[in-house]
N, C-alpha and C positions, 0 to 999 in steps of 0.2 A: 477445368479450373479447380485446383485443390482447395480444401477447406482452410480457413484462416487459422492461425497457430498463435498460441499465448503461454508465456511463462509468468507464473504468479508466485512470487516469494512470499513467505509466511501464508500459504494458502490452505492450511489444514484446519483453520477455525476462523469465526468472526467474519471481518470483511473479505479477507482473502478466499475463505471457503465459499461464501455467498456469491462472489465474483465468479469463482471456478465453475459453480453450479449453473450460473445464469448463462456465461459464455458457452459451456458445454451444451446447454438446452438450445443454443442458437447455431450450433454446428461447428464450433471451434474444436481444434485439437489442443488440449490443454495439458501442461506440466505444472505441478506445484512443487514448491519446497517447503520444508518444515523440519521441526525437531522433535525428538520423542518417539512415541509409538505411532507411527502414521497409519497403521492398519485400523486405528479407532477413529480415523477423521470421518468415515461414513461417506467418502466421495463416490461417485459414480466409477465402476469398475475400470473403464476405458480412460480415465484420467490417470496419468502417470504421477507417482509420488516419488520424491528424491530427498532423502534425508540430507540436510545441509544447514550448517550453522552460518548465519550471515556475517558473523565477524571473522569466518575463517577463509582465507583466500584459497586454499586447497579444496575446501568444500565448494566454494563458489565455481572453481574451475572444474571440478568433477560433475556438478550440476549442469554447468554449461555443455559439457561434453555429452551428457544424457540427452538435452535438448537437441544437440546436433545429430545425434543418432536417432532420436525418435521423431523428431519434427523437420529436421533439415534447415528450416529457416524460422524467423518469427515476424509476426505482424503486430503483436502486442507485448511489451515488456511491462508488466505491473510490478513495481517496486514497493511491496506492501509490508515487508517484514520489518519489524520494530517493537520496541519495548518502551514501557512507561516506568519511570522512577521518581515520582512527584516527591517534593519535599523542599524545605527551605535551604539556603546555602549552609547554615550551621550543622544539619544533619546529614549533608551529602558528603559521602566519603570517596576516595580515589576509585574504588571498585565500581561504584554506581556511576561515577562521571564517565570512567572509561567504557562502560557498558553501553551507556547511552550514545556516546559517539562512535564507537565501534560498530554498533548494530544499526542505529538510524542513519548515520552519515557515511562512514567508511564502507559498510556492507553494501549500501545502495550505489556508492560510487564505483566500487570495483566490480559489482554484478553488472551494471551497465557497461564498463569497460570491456570486460570479458565477453559480453553478449554483442558487442558492435559488430563483429564479422557476420553474425547471424541475421541482423536487422535487415529486412527488406527495404528497398526504396519505398518511401511513403509509410512506413511503419509508425507505430505510435508508442511512447514511453510515458508512463503515468506513475508520478510518486504519490504515495499517501503521506501527507504532512499533518493537518489537524492542528489543534490548538495546543500551545504549550503554556500560554499565559495563564497565571493563577496556580500553576503546578510546580512551581519553583524555577530558580534561575537556571540550573543545569539542563532541565528538561526543555525550557524555553529556548536556549541556546541551541541545543541539538536539533529541536524541531525547526527553528528559525534559519539555521544553516542550509536547510533543504531548499528554501525558496530561492535565493540567489543562485544557488547551484543549478537548480531546474531552469531558471533564465539563461544562465550562461550556456548551458547544454542546448538549449532550443536554438540559440545562435549558432553555436558550433554544428549543429547537426542539420541546419536548415538546408545547406546545399544538397543534402540526400534526401530531402523532403520528409525527414523523420521528425515528427512532431512531439514536443516534450511539454507535458503539462502536469499539474498536481490537482489532487482532490483533498479537500480539507473538511473531514467530518466534524460534526458538532458533538453533542452528546448523543452517542449511538450505543444501544443496548448489545454489549458483545460479552463473551465469556471472560474477557479480561478484568472486568470489575469484580466478578465473583472471585477471581484468583487474588484480588486485592482486598477481599473481606467485604466488598460492598454489597448490601442486601437488595434484593428486587424491589422491596418497599421504597428504599431510598432512590434507586434509579427511576421509579415510577413518580416519585415526588418531584424530580427535576422539571417534569412536564410544565409545571406552573411558571417556570422561568424562560420557556421558549415560546416565542410569538406565535408559532403555528400550533402550540398546544400539545405537542406530543414528542417524546423522546424518538430519535431516529431508529430505523431498523437496518441491519446490514444491507438489506436488500435495496435500499435508497442510495447507499454508496456504489453497489454493484451496478445499478443502472447508470450513475453517473460515469464510471469507469467505461462501460460499454459504449456510452455516448461517445466519449473522448477517443475511444478506439475506432470509432466508426467513420465511414465516409462523410457523414452529416457534420463532423468536426473537422473536415479536411483544411479549413482555413484558420483553425485555431492552434496556437502554439505559444509557449511562454505564460500561460495564464494558471491562476490558482482558482479552481471552482469549488467555492465553500457550499458544502452540503449540510446545513446547520439548522433549518427551521426558522432562520431568521435570527440567530443568535449574532451578535456584533452589529445589527442594524439599529436597534433601540431596544429598551426595556419596555415590558407591557406596563400599560398605566394600571 
């Protein structure tokens, strides 16, 4: 029996990288996509890196071709590529709006479409969704579009026993915050707003994705698993 296989989009940093490393350590054959200098990702040598912009259909098709040649088929498709463009409606321009929907929605949709022939019966698809609320109307809309999409796909793909779920991180310490100019001190201060008392780690999300991909989740589809330390349940007294 061959080792399980996974494609992770946006897999060169943060949650995607942590998931790639975890699955690799558990015997998966892994391909990840990303943009920029992929050699700096620091992933294990036998993880295949493919440069691909999630908003580009030719890039998506080229990445799927690599997966077909390298892996042959897929047991997990982790649709993790995404961007954040927080801001109120007054300061959201057309470029920011288009980027949010092109990468977070269109990119995920067409990556799954192109990967469908490679998905084994009983495979798992996982979307990274997360919170959009409080980050502006455009970002909330782009993130919010993924949940009904995920549920519709869970129904469409159920005859092939392909399970489609989402994972929604809460406040997770990732390199994305540094790129937005948010200090580590600020990130650490968020712990006081989280019922479990700490900011999430990328490994927390990776474990959730690994669970959703596993046989232990074989009867779970169409669900959004929040990994948030309790954010959204209630405020701490």
